[in-house]
C-alpha angles and dihedrals in degrees: 000000000000118000089227091060091048091048093051091047090052091046091053094044090054091047090047092052090050091051092045092055087055095043095146092065099025104050093121093049091050092049092046093053093045089050091050092050094047090045092049093050092046092048094049091046090050091047091050089058099039117096093223094056108025092091094056117113111218117227111275093019133099097201128080117254092246092056098053121110123244095264092052091048091052092045092050090047091052092045095047093048091045090052089053091048090051091052089053089051091052091047091051091049091052096042099076092173093054088229094158099045118150125204115258120262090240121046116244111265117232115254114266113244117241116260115266116268114256 
């Protein structure tokens, strides 16, 4: 598997762990990354079983997609979706005006009022 795909997977896992440790403020980011990973794995698994895609050879592999074992299919799904997430991160870093912002998956929760003074 390509070193770039592994690097982007590692990058996204580290970002995910950072977001997870700040779950109160990063719920949407955590949900977004989990959704991307699940979606990537599902899409690669579907492609591996679809006639039109099962003969494809993923970058860095020598075997066709339809002949990969379950673990390889999951790993490719995670890596591909992490690569896409990394591209989104780069795009957001370049887009200083936030012109392509999307709403979060979870609505912002209202701030909790401070406890009454005793």
